[in-house]
Backbone bond lengths (Angstrom), bond angles and torsions (degrees), N, CA, C in turn:
res aa  C-N    CA-C-N  psi(-1)  N-CA   C-N-CA  omega(-1)  CA-C   N-CA-C  phi
1 M - - - 1.459 - - 1.532 110.26 -
2 S 1.294 115.57 150.87 1.450 119.85 177.56 1.524 110.17 -84.39
3 A 1.326 115.22 170.42 1.463 119.16 177.38 1.518 110.90 -59.31
4 N 1.371 115.58 -32.75 1.457 119.01 -179.72 1.515 112.89 -57.54
5 S 1.343 116.15 -30.99 1.460 119.78 -174.80 1.521 112.14 -66.01
6 E 1.338 117.45 -14.51 1.451 119.90 179.30 1.528 111.88 -86.01
7 E 1.339 116.84 -4.01 1.449 119.60 174.55 1.527 109.24 -70.94
8 R 1.317 115.35 161.55 1.464 119.88 177.42 1.530 109.99 -70.49
9 L 1.303 115.19 143.97 1.451 119.74 171.61 1.522 109.45 -69.49
10 H 1.332 115.97 147.99 1.458 119.67 175.59 1.526 108.93 -75.80
11 A 1.305 117.48 139.09 1.458 121.83 178.79 1.517 109.38 -145.66
12 R 1.323 115.70 148.49 1.462 122.69 178.59 1.518 108.11 -118.36
13 A 1.323 117.66 137.66 1.457 122.34 -176.72 1.528 110.77 -108.03
14 L 1.330 115.45 140.72 1.455 123.38 174.15 1.529 107.77 -131.57
15 G 1.320 117.29 140.88 1.461 120.02 178.55 1.515 112.03 82.33
16 E 1.327 116.51 150.26 1.457 120.67 -173.00 1.518 114.25 -120.81
17 T 1.329 117.89 -14.99 1.465 120.12 -178.28 1.521 109.76 -139.40
18 G 1.333 114.87 157.50 1.456 120.36 175.06 1.513 112.65 105.64
19 P 1.332 116.58 177.66 1.461 121.09 179.40 1.527 111.23 -61.93
20 R 1.325 114.90 155.19 1.468 120.22 -177.60 1.523 111.57 -90.22
21 V 1.339 114.65 137.04 1.457 122.50 172.88 1.527 107.31 -129.62
22 V 1.327 115.94 127.74 1.470 122.01 -177.42 1.526 108.79 -116.25
23 F 1.325 116.21 131.74 1.468 122.34 -178.13 1.528 110.30 -111.35
24 V 1.348 115.25 137.02 1.465 122.30 178.61 1.530 107.97 -126.44
25 H 1.323 116.21 126.49 1.471 123.11 -174.08 1.533 112.14 -82.66
26 G 1.330 114.39 175.79 1.453 121.67 177.16 1.519 113.03 -98.00
27 L 1.327 115.46 -172.81 1.464 122.07 -179.81 1.523 110.75 -57.01
28 F 1.334 116.48 137.36 1.466 126.68 -178.92 1.524 112.43 71.18
29 G 1.340 118.61 4.97 1.454 120.30 -176.73 1.511 113.07 -96.78
30 Q 1.317 114.97 -166.63 1.462 123.35 174.17 1.522 106.66 -162.75
31 G 1.313 115.91 166.59 1.447 119.41 -175.75 1.517 113.60 -54.56
32 R 1.327 116.93 -35.05 1.467 120.62 -176.19 1.528 112.42 -62.68
33 N 1.347 117.91 -18.68 1.468 119.98 176.02 1.525 111.67 -58.72
34 W 1.340 116.41 -23.69 1.459 121.75 -177.78 1.527 112.49 -94.48
35 T 1.334 118.95 8.90 1.461 121.15 -172.18 1.527 112.25 -58.73
36 T 1.326 117.75 -46.76 1.465 120.79 -178.43 1.522 110.74 -60.09
37 I 1.333 116.33 -45.67 1.461 120.67 -179.73 1.530 109.58 -67.02
38 G 1.333 116.70 -43.80 1.461 120.69 -179.22 1.515 112.28 -60.89
39 K 1.339 116.73 -42.46 1.465 119.66 178.66 1.525 111.11 -65.43
40 G 1.335 116.05 -29.42 1.450 119.81 178.00 1.518 113.37 -67.11
41 L 1.333 116.55 -19.60 1.462 121.27 -179.83 1.527 112.94 -108.00
42 A 1.335 117.21 -14.87 1.463 120.43 -165.66 1.528 113.67 -69.13
43 G 1.333 118.54 -13.35 1.457 118.99 179.39 1.517 112.68 -64.79
44 D 1.331 116.77 -31.87 1.465 119.73 -178.85 1.527 112.56 -135.26
45 H 1.337 116.51 22.53 1.463 121.48 175.37 1.526 109.06 -140.84
46 R 1.315 114.78 155.13 1.465 121.08 168.88 1.528 106.52 -97.20
47 V 1.329 115.07 112.73 1.457 122.36 -171.80 1.526 109.43 -106.87
48 T 1.325 116.00 135.92 1.461 121.70 176.13 1.522 108.99 -123.82
49 L 1.331 116.64 127.65 1.459 123.55 178.90 1.530 107.86 -108.90
50 V 1.319 116.92 111.59 1.467 122.95 -171.86 1.530 110.39 -97.04
51 D 1.342 116.64 138.68 1.470 122.34 166.72 1.525 108.19 -93.56
52 L 1.326 117.70 121.54 1.468 120.62 175.39 1.523 110.06 -71.11
53 P 1.345 117.96 160.37 1.470 119.92 178.54 1.523 111.24 -57.77
54 N 1.331 115.35 147.30 1.470 124.26 179.50 1.533 112.22 70.82
55 H 1.337 116.53 14.91 1.450 123.64 179.19 1.529 108.27 -139.24
56 G 1.332 116.14 152.35 1.459 121.04 173.99 1.514 112.66 55.33
57 H 1.341 115.69 -133.64 1.466 121.46 -178.13 1.530 112.45 -96.33
58 S 1.323 117.95 4.95 1.469 119.94 -177.95 1.521 111.47 -80.90
59 P 1.344 116.87 160.76 1.470 120.28 -176.95 1.513 112.56 -64.22
60 W 1.334 114.31 153.66 1.461 121.69 172.84 1.529 108.67 -89.79
61 T 1.322 115.33 146.69 1.460 121.49 -179.60 1.530 109.17 -120.51
62 D 1.324 116.15 177.80 1.468 117.98 -177.70 1.519 113.04 -100.15
63 R 1.355 117.06 6.75 1.460 120.13 172.91 1.526 108.35 -158.65
64 V 1.326 114.94 158.24 1.463 121.36 173.75 1.523 107.03 -102.98
65 D 1.325 116.41 121.40 1.461 120.33 -173.97 1.523 108.66 -151.75
66 Y 1.336 116.53 127.25 1.461 119.66 -177.09 1.521 112.98 -62.46
67 L 1.328 116.54 -38.12 1.467 117.90 -177.25 1.525 110.92 -71.25
68 D 1.337 117.24 -35.38 1.470 119.80 173.56 1.527 110.47 -59.98
69 M 1.343 116.03 -47.99 1.463 119.52 -178.82 1.531 110.72 -62.83
70 T 1.332 115.53 -38.92 1.462 120.05 179.49 1.523 110.90 -59.35
71 E 1.330 116.82 -45.15 1.467 119.78 -178.45 1.522 111.79 -68.23
72 M 1.327 117.55 -33.75 1.464 120.09 178.58 1.532 110.89 -68.21
73 V 1.339 116.77 -40.89 1.462 119.09 177.11 1.526 109.94 -68.69
74 A 1.332 117.80 -38.78 1.464 120.82 178.13 1.524 111.11 -58.33
75 A 1.334 116.43 -38.87 1.468 119.69 178.44 1.523 110.68 -61.92
76 E 1.340 117.37 -38.61 1.460 120.26 177.15 1.528 110.64 -64.25
77 L 1.332 116.54 -43.63 1.459 119.65 -177.50 1.524 111.08 -65.64
78 R 1.323 117.70 -37.00 1.469 120.32 178.77 1.527 111.08 -61.59
79 S 1.315 116.42 -31.38 1.468 119.58 -176.92 1.523 111.98 -65.71
80 F 1.345 117.61 -19.24 1.463 120.21 -179.73 1.519 111.82 -78.94
81 G 1.327 117.35 -25.99 1.455 120.37 179.18 1.515 114.93 72.44
82 E 1.314 117.30 15.43 1.464 122.10 178.62 1.527 108.26 -155.18
83 P 1.339 117.69 153.21 1.468 119.29 179.83 1.530 111.52 -66.92
84 V 1.333 115.69 151.27 1.465 122.07 -178.17 1.528 109.05 -126.97
85 T 1.323 115.47 161.98 1.462 120.70 163.66 1.517 106.95 -89.77
86 L 1.321 116.82 124.22 1.465 122.48 -176.68 1.517 109.08 -106.82
87 V 1.346 116.05 125.68 1.460 123.03 -179.48 1.527 108.07 -115.28
88 G 1.335 117.33 124.36 1.457 120.46 -179.51 1.515 112.02 -132.90
89 H 1.339 116.69 134.14 1.468 122.57 178.45 1.519 110.19 -107.40
90 S 1.341 116.22 131.36 1.464 122.99 171.59 1.533 110.41 56.77
91 M 1.326 119.65 -119.63 1.456 121.26 176.26 1.524 110.86 -53.39
92 G 1.330 117.18 -42.04 1.457 121.05 177.66 1.516 112.32 -65.83
93 G 1.331 116.88 -28.38 1.455 120.24 175.13 1.513 111.83 -68.01
94 K 1.329 116.76 -37.16 1.469 119.59 175.82 1.528 110.68 -66.83
95 V 1.328 116.80 -40.26 1.469 119.91 175.19 1.522 109.93 -60.24
96 A 1.331 116.68 -45.23 1.463 121.01 -178.03 1.526 111.27 -63.07
97 M 1.350 117.57 -41.14 1.461 120.19 178.84 1.522 111.12 -65.51
98 Q 1.339 116.77 -43.23 1.463 119.51 178.11 1.523 110.90 -61.36
99 L 1.331 116.39 -39.91 1.462 119.58 -179.47 1.530 110.58 -65.52
100 A 1.337 117.05 -41.58 1.461 120.26 179.37 1.526 111.02 -61.83
101 L 1.325 117.04 -37.97 1.462 121.05 -178.34 1.522 112.16 -75.56
102 R 1.322 117.53 -28.06 1.466 121.30 -174.96 1.526 113.11 -101.09
103 H 1.322 117.64 -26.43 1.470 121.82 -178.23 1.530 110.07 -137.68
104 P 1.328 117.91 58.25 1.472 119.71 -174.20 1.523 113.72 -60.91
105 E 1.329 117.19 -23.70 1.466 119.66 -178.27 1.522 112.62 -67.32
106 L 1.337 117.46 -15.63 1.463 121.11 -178.50 1.527 112.41 -83.81
107 L 1.344 117.16 -11.10 1.458 120.36 -172.27 1.518 112.79 -114.38
108 R 1.321 115.33 142.80 1.462 122.87 166.46 1.530 108.57 -88.93
109 A 1.332 116.33 -38.04 1.458 121.69 -178.34 1.530 108.28 -161.27
110 L 1.339 115.30 166.54 1.459 122.35 -176.84 1.519 109.42 -130.62
111 V 1.343 116.26 138.13 1.461 122.07 174.17 1.525 107.76 -126.71
112 V 1.328 116.41 120.82 1.464 122.84 -178.05 1.523 107.97 -111.72
113 V 1.342 116.90 125.78 1.461 121.39 -173.04 1.531 110.91 -113.54
114 D 1.314 115.39 111.31 1.463 126.63 172.01 1.532 114.05 50.69
115 I 1.309 114.84 52.43 1.467 122.06 173.59 1.527 106.48 -157.61
116 A 1.322 116.35 158.07 1.461 121.08 -179.06 1.524 109.48 -127.10
117 P 1.341 117.56 160.27 1.476 120.29 178.37 1.520 110.78 -80.24
118 T 1.329 115.25 68.41 1.453 120.56 -175.42 1.517 110.07 -149.56
119 D 1.338 116.34 165.13 1.460 121.65 171.31 1.525 108.46 -82.45
120 Y 1.319 116.55 141.38 1.457 121.12 178.93 1.530 109.29 -106.12
121 P 1.335 117.99 139.02 1.466 119.82 -178.08 1.518 111.90 -65.92
122 V 1.342 115.70 153.47 1.463 120.79 -179.58 1.522 110.32 -58.54
123 S 1.337 117.21 -35.00 1.460 120.47 -177.82 1.521 111.74 -67.85
124 G 1.347 116.10 -22.65 1.449 119.30 -174.20 1.502 113.01 85.76
125 G 1.353 116.78 -16.80 1.453 120.54 -177.21 1.516 112.02 -74.67
126 R 1.345 117.14 128.09 1.463 120.41 177.83 1.526 110.21 -131.80
127 T 1.322 116.72 18.45 1.452 120.56 175.31 1.521 107.82 -131.97
128 D 1.334 116.07 175.16 1.463 120.82 178.16 1.522 112.13 -89.52
129 D 1.308 116.78 6.31 1.459 121.10 -177.46 1.529 109.88 -77.25
130 P 1.349 118.32 113.30 1.473 119.48 -177.87 1.508 113.24 -68.17
131 D 1.341 117.19 -15.74 1.467 119.99 -179.45 1.519 112.85 -88.53
132 E 1.339 116.85 -5.49 1.455 118.97 -179.49 1.532 110.37 -64.66
133 E 1.325 116.39 135.23 1.458 120.54 -179.85 1.528 111.00 -68.65
134 A 1.338 115.08 146.82 1.461 119.30 171.70 1.520 108.87 -67.64
135 S 1.328 116.03 161.30 1.462 120.00 179.58 1.522 109.38 -56.18
136 P 1.332 117.34 126.19 1.463 119.60 -173.29 1.520 114.37 -88.89
137 F 1.332 118.82 -1.19 1.462 119.29 -168.36 1.522 113.07 -62.76
138 A 1.325 118.25 -38.68 1.468 120.00 178.05 1.528 110.57 -63.03
139 A 1.338 116.33 -39.08 1.464 119.93 178.62 1.526 110.66 -67.23
140 Y 1.336 117.02 -36.24 1.461 119.42 176.93 1.526 110.37 -61.71
141 I 1.339 116.66 -45.93 1.462 119.75 -179.14 1.522 110.36 -62.51
142 A 1.328 116.73 -44.74 1.465 119.87 -179.70 1.526 110.88 -59.40
143 A 1.321 116.65 -41.67 1.466 120.03 -179.26 1.522 111.05 -67.27
144 M 1.332 117.09 -40.87 1.464 119.61 178.94 1.520 111.32 -66.16
145 R 1.339 116.95 -40.14 1.466 120.06 -179.97 1.528 111.42 -69.68
146 A 1.341 116.33 -28.77 1.469 120.09 -178.11 1.528 112.59 -77.87
147 L 1.324 116.85 -14.16 1.462 120.40 -178.98 1.533 109.81 -64.28
148 D 1.318 116.84 126.31 1.469 121.80 -179.97 1.528 108.63 -81.24
149 L 1.327 115.76 94.44 1.460 120.39 -175.45 1.519 112.27 -68.08
150 D 1.335 117.56 -28.59 1.468 120.41 -177.54 1.530 111.64 -68.26
151 S 1.324 116.80 -33.54 1.468 119.36 -177.91 1.526 112.42 -97.29
152 L 1.313 116.58 -2.94 1.462 120.77 -177.59 1.529 110.57 -69.32
153 T 1.322 117.01 132.28 1.462 119.98 179.22 1.522 112.13 -108.82
154 T 1.331 118.18 -40.69 1.460 120.05 -177.29 1.523 110.80 -132.05
155 R 1.323 115.13 160.52 1.472 120.94 175.50 1.533 110.35 -64.93
156 E 1.347 116.83 -30.44 1.461 120.27 177.82 1.525 110.76 -63.93
157 D 1.340 116.65 -36.35 1.470 119.86 176.48 1.522 110.72 -64.25
158 A 1.326 116.40 -40.37 1.464 120.28 178.15 1.516 110.53 -63.82
159 D 1.330 116.43 -41.56 1.460 121.00 178.36 1.530 110.35 -59.67
160 A 1.316 116.03 -44.34 1.462 120.05 -179.60 1.525 111.32 -64.52
161 A 1.336 116.71 -38.99 1.457 120.81 -178.59 1.529 112.19 -66.82
162 L 1.325 117.05 -28.29 1.461 120.77 -178.67 1.525 112.84 -88.72
163 R 1.331 117.37 -7.30 1.467 120.02 -167.32 1.530 113.10 -61.81
164 T 1.312 117.80 -38.23 1.470 119.72 -178.21 1.519 111.55 -65.50
165 A 1.334 116.51 -47.20 1.470 120.65 -178.11 1.517 111.84 -76.92
166 V 1.338 116.64 -26.41 1.474 121.04 -175.82 1.527 107.75 -128.30
167 P 1.322 118.09 81.19 1.465 119.86 -173.57 1.519 114.50 -68.18
168 S 1.322 118.40 -24.15 1.464 120.71 -178.94 1.518 110.93 -76.88
169 R 1.332 116.25 123.62 1.464 120.28 179.04 1.533 110.68 -62.71
170 M 1.343 116.54 -38.16 1.460 119.90 179.97 1.527 110.99 -62.59
171 V 1.330 117.00 -43.36 1.463 120.27 -178.87 1.523 110.13 -68.89
172 R 1.342 117.36 -39.83 1.471 119.23 177.07 1.521 110.87 -60.09
173 S 1.315 116.10 -44.90 1.462 120.48 179.16 1.523 110.45 -60.00
174 F 1.320 115.98 -41.72 1.468 122.02 177.74 1.534 110.68 -60.65
175 L 1.330 117.58 -48.32 1.463 120.66 -179.66 1.524 111.37 -64.16
176 L 1.330 116.38 -40.88 1.466 120.36 -174.86 1.518 112.98 -71.92
177 Q 1.344 118.28 -11.33 1.461 119.14 172.67 1.534 110.90 -62.67
178 S 1.327 116.98 -22.39 1.467 120.39 -179.51 1.524 112.56 -93.88
179 L 1.335 118.25 4.31 1.461 122.25 174.64 1.521 107.96 -96.72
180 V 1.322 117.04 118.12 1.460 120.17 -173.76 1.521 110.69 -127.11
181 R 1.319 114.70 155.03 1.464 121.36 178.35 1.512 108.67 -103.11
182 E 1.316 115.85 128.67 1.463 121.78 -178.61 1.520 110.41 -94.51
183 G 1.317 115.87 149.77 1.453 119.98 173.53 1.512 112.29 86.40
184 P 1.346 116.69 169.08 1.466 121.72 -175.82 1.517 112.24 -74.44
185 G 1.320 115.33 150.77 1.452 121.24 172.40 1.515 112.70 65.44
186 E 1.338 114.35 -158.19 1.457 121.21 -177.44 1.524 112.33 -90.80
187 G 1.319 117.37 -0.19 1.458 119.00 -174.86 1.507 114.73 -91.51
188 G 1.324 117.82 -4.07 1.449 120.10 -177.68 1.518 112.29 -72.29
189 G 1.340 115.57 157.07 1.456 120.01 178.58 1.516 111.62 -80.94
190 W 1.320 114.31 165.45 1.462 121.55 -179.19 1.524 110.09 -100.49
191 R 1.345 115.52 149.28 1.459 119.51 172.41 1.528 109.12 -153.31
192 W 1.324 114.75 157.97 1.457 120.98 174.61 1.526 109.91 -89.38
193 R 1.318 116.22 137.42 1.467 120.27 172.62 1.528 110.74 -82.58
194 L 1.308 117.57 6.51 1.460 123.01 178.04 1.515 109.20 -103.44
195 N 1.321 116.50 138.37 1.466 121.70 175.30 1.524 107.40 -81.64
196 L 1.339 116.08 74.85 1.459 121.49 -169.64 1.523 112.74 -62.86
197 E 1.323 116.95 -38.10 1.472 119.60 -179.64 1.527 110.51 -60.89
198 L 1.317 116.12 -45.89 1.463 120.49 -179.66 1.527 110.97 -68.56
199 L 1.327 117.57 -43.57 1.461 120.55 -179.37 1.526 110.67 -62.58
200 E 1.322 117.16 -37.34 1.463 120.14 176.79 1.529 110.92 -65.51
201 R 1.324 116.58 -44.78 1.471 120.63 -179.02 1.522 112.14 -62.60
202 D 1.330 116.54 -41.35 1.468 120.82 -172.08 1.524 112.98 -106.31
203 L 1.325 117.28 19.31 1.463 120.04 -177.41 1.531 111.08 -56.69
204 G 1.316 117.08 -36.07 1.459 120.47 179.48 1.517 112.98 -59.86
205 E 1.335 117.41 -32.87 1.467 120.89 178.93 1.527 111.01 -63.15
206 L 1.338 116.02 -33.11 1.458 119.98 -176.05 1.517 112.40 -75.63
207 R 1.324 117.96 -15.77 1.465 120.68 176.77 1.521 111.50 -76.58
208 D 1.332 116.68 -19.89 1.460 120.90 -173.28 1.527 111.27 -89.24
209 F 1.336 114.59 165.60 1.461 121.73 170.49 1.524 106.38 -127.81
210 P 1.341 117.98 107.79 1.472 119.93 -175.27 1.527 111.50 -56.67
211 E 1.311 115.68 143.29 1.458 120.57 179.45 1.525 109.56 -62.74
212 P 1.330 117.83 125.78 1.478 119.48 179.42 1.523 110.84 -67.58
213 P 1.333 117.82 164.38 1.462 120.56 174.70 1.532 110.51 -55.99
214 A 1.321 116.05 148.93 1.461 120.82 -177.61 1.525 110.92 -54.03
215 G 1.320 115.58 127.33 1.457 120.88 177.17 1.508 115.62 77.07
216 A 1.324 117.57 1.43 1.466 120.36 -176.57 1.521 111.04 -67.88
217 R 1.324 115.80 139.34 1.450 121.65 169.22 1.528 107.70 -156.41
218 Y 1.323 115.02 156.05 1.466 120.94 179.01 1.522 107.42 -110.88
219 D 1.334 116.04 117.68 1.462 121.25 -174.41 1.523 113.63 -92.90
220 G 1.328 118.01 -4.15 1.457 120.27 179.33 1.521 111.70 -72.89
221 P 1.340 116.86 172.97 1.472 120.29 -179.05 1.525 112.05 -67.95
222 V 1.338 115.38 137.49 1.467 121.79 -178.10 1.519 109.48 -131.73
223 L 1.327 116.07 128.69 1.460 122.79 171.28 1.522 107.63 -107.75
224 W 1.315 115.93 126.28 1.467 122.43 -179.10 1.515 106.52 -113.74
225 I 1.324 117.50 111.59 1.460 122.90 -177.64 1.525 108.90 -107.45
226 A 1.338 116.16 125.62 1.458 120.74 179.88 1.520 109.97 -126.61
227 G 1.327 116.32 149.56 1.453 120.74 172.56 1.522 109.47 -79.11
228 A 1.320 116.98 130.41 1.463 119.99 -178.23 1.524 111.77 -62.66
229 D 1.337 117.36 -24.34 1.460 121.14 -178.93 1.526 112.53 -98.08
230 S 1.323 117.24 9.52 1.459 122.02 -177.81 1.523 110.79 -101.90
231 A 1.349 116.27 148.11 1.469 121.36 176.78 1.525 111.86 -101.77
232 Y 1.338 116.82 13.31 1.468 119.34 -178.65 1.527 112.41 -77.98
233 V 1.325 117.68 -24.36 1.464 121.46 178.98 1.529 107.39 -123.50
234 L 1.326 116.14 111.11 1.459 122.36 -176.43 1.530 110.23 -113.93
235 P 1.324 117.91 161.41 1.469 119.84 179.78 1.526 113.48 -54.33
236 E 1.318 117.41 -34.44 1.469 119.04 -179.08 1.532 113.53 -71.35
237 D 1.334 117.73 -8.97 1.463 120.86 176.26 1.526 112.05 -81.24
238 R 1.334 116.36 -17.85 1.467 120.64 -172.47 1.533 113.81 -60.76
239 P 1.354 120.06 -45.63 1.470 118.81 -177.93 1.529 113.59 -59.89
240 R 1.326 117.55 -41.85 1.465 120.36 -179.83 1.526 110.26 -66.95
241 M 1.334 116.79 -40.51 1.453 119.98 179.02 1.528 110.05 -61.50
242 E 1.327 116.87 -43.58 1.465 119.62 -177.30 1.521 112.24 -75.33
243 Q 1.326 117.18 -23.80 1.470 119.86 174.34 1.529 110.65 -68.31
244 L 1.334 115.77 -44.98 1.468 120.30 -177.75 1.525 112.04 -82.16
245 F 1.335 116.41 -30.39 1.467 121.83 -174.09 1.533 107.77 -133.25
246 P 1.320 117.71 78.36 1.470 120.68 -170.45 1.521 114.83 -65.20
247 S 1.333 118.87 -18.86 1.478 120.82 -179.83 1.523 110.85 -102.38
248 T 1.346 115.65 48.60 1.462 121.19 -175.74 1.521 111.63 -96.92
249 R 1.331 115.18 136.91 1.467 122.01 170.24 1.522 107.98 -119.68
250 L 1.344 116.76 125.62 1.467 122.15 -178.33 1.522 110.17 -98.84
251 V 1.337 116.28 130.36 1.458 122.88 174.48 1.523 108.12 -123.12
252 R 1.327 116.44 125.97 1.464 121.03 174.81 1.531 109.02 -102.48
253 V 1.321 115.72 127.72 1.464 121.77 -176.42 1.526 109.07 -96.70
254 K 1.330 116.07 121.55 1.459 120.78 -179.48 1.526 111.24 -66.98
255 N 1.333 114.90 151.85 1.464 122.01 176.82 1.524 112.06 56.86
256 A 1.336 115.71 38.19 1.468 120.94 176.97 1.519 108.90 -140.80
257 G 1.318 114.74 141.78 1.449 121.23 173.68 1.518 110.39 -103.13
258 H 1.330 116.48 -137.63 1.464 120.67 -173.34 1.529 112.50 -67.97
259 W 1.339 117.27 -35.58 1.470 120.85 -178.87 1.531 109.21 -92.12
260 V 1.317 115.56 65.74 1.463 122.15 -172.30 1.523 111.43 -56.04
261 H 1.330 116.56 -46.58 1.467 120.93 -173.22 1.518 112.27 -70.17
262 S 1.334 117.57 -23.04 1.468 120.56 176.09 1.523 111.19 -86.80
263 E 1.335 117.14 -33.74 1.458 121.18 -175.65 1.533 112.48 -81.35
264 Q 1.329 116.74 -33.03 1.468 121.36 -179.36 1.532 109.83 -135.63
265 P 1.344 117.49 64.97 1.473 119.28 -173.25 1.523 113.86 -63.53
266 E 1.332 118.31 -38.18 1.469 119.52 -178.14 1.528 110.60 -65.74
267 V 1.330 116.25 -44.70 1.460 120.22 179.14 1.529 109.70 -64.54
268 F 1.325 115.97 -39.93 1.465 120.20 -179.06 1.526 110.53 -62.40
269 V 1.334 117.01 -48.41 1.468 120.47 -178.71 1.523 110.45 -61.07
270 E 1.324 116.83 -43.48 1.464 120.23 -178.69 1.532 110.93 -64.44
271 T 1.336 116.79 -42.52 1.464 120.97 178.44 1.520 110.67 -62.39
272 L 1.317 116.05 -44.67 1.458 120.82 -179.56 1.525 110.95 -66.72
273 R 1.326 116.55 -42.03 1.473 119.51 -178.40 1.526 111.02 -63.10
274 R 1.318 117.97 -40.85 1.468 120.08 178.80 1.524 110.95 -62.73
275 F 1.325 116.38 -39.74 1.466 120.43 177.88 1.526 110.23 -64.36
276 L 1.337 117.02 -45.18 1.461 120.70 -179.46 1.530 111.67 -62.10
277 E 1.330 116.26 -38.35 1.470 119.00 178.97 1.524 110.78 -60.00
278 R 1.330 116.28 -37.50 1.475 119.01 180.00 1.511 111.59 -71.80
279 V 1.335 117.66 -46.01 1.475 118.96 -173.34 1.521 111.77 -76.48
280 E 1.336 117.21 -21.79 1.464 120.08 -178.80 1.525 112.81 -94.03
281 A 1.318 116.81 -5.97 1.468 120.49 -177.74 1.522 110.29 -63.94
């Protein structure tokens, strides 16, 4: 890791009273992706939306590594001085699981969103369906890096340029949240808040799930939320999840794929709130 990695992660706070809930985003995301969900809880919770390194406003590092990210998030949680419920989606879900296994004293409960404690194949395919698309993340990075930021005039132009590689309007909108204009007025240049060069180089690292410490398991309450239309959580993932997290309850959300909280926010908030009511009682 570079010296920059020792800086504090950027985080945004919502809500002023109640138990703490911390949200960690997935690849290409940032804490603000959780704003709708966070506001849904902020009336009676203190919510923190974290930017992982190489994303959002957090520092850039010289490598992508799950254990590095885990320790950086753990440092944030220690600053609260009390256990939190940690919610992580996709890449952030792997960080959250690693943190629960390595620093269980920092957590009251764990919520893992549409990811499993396993290595994912380079193809992205985890079913027998020959029509299933390969993992698109490398293509997303290539398309974002190919965007000519110097000649870009509007966000609509950027959206159009990404359309071939990123056909989903929802996913394009998600990616473009990290495209920002620098400087005053409309004359400032554009830049990505994502360390795209590094993410492209180390994308393979993000497919893996580092082996936990020998005998490690997290005995606290765990809610595992999966999209019913997603192939990221399969029946064969259940034994490993229950070995590492024996108090796990799995909920599959209908009409949702990998971005469960964006596709079904009302159902997601209600599911999460019911879980929080139980663990905070």
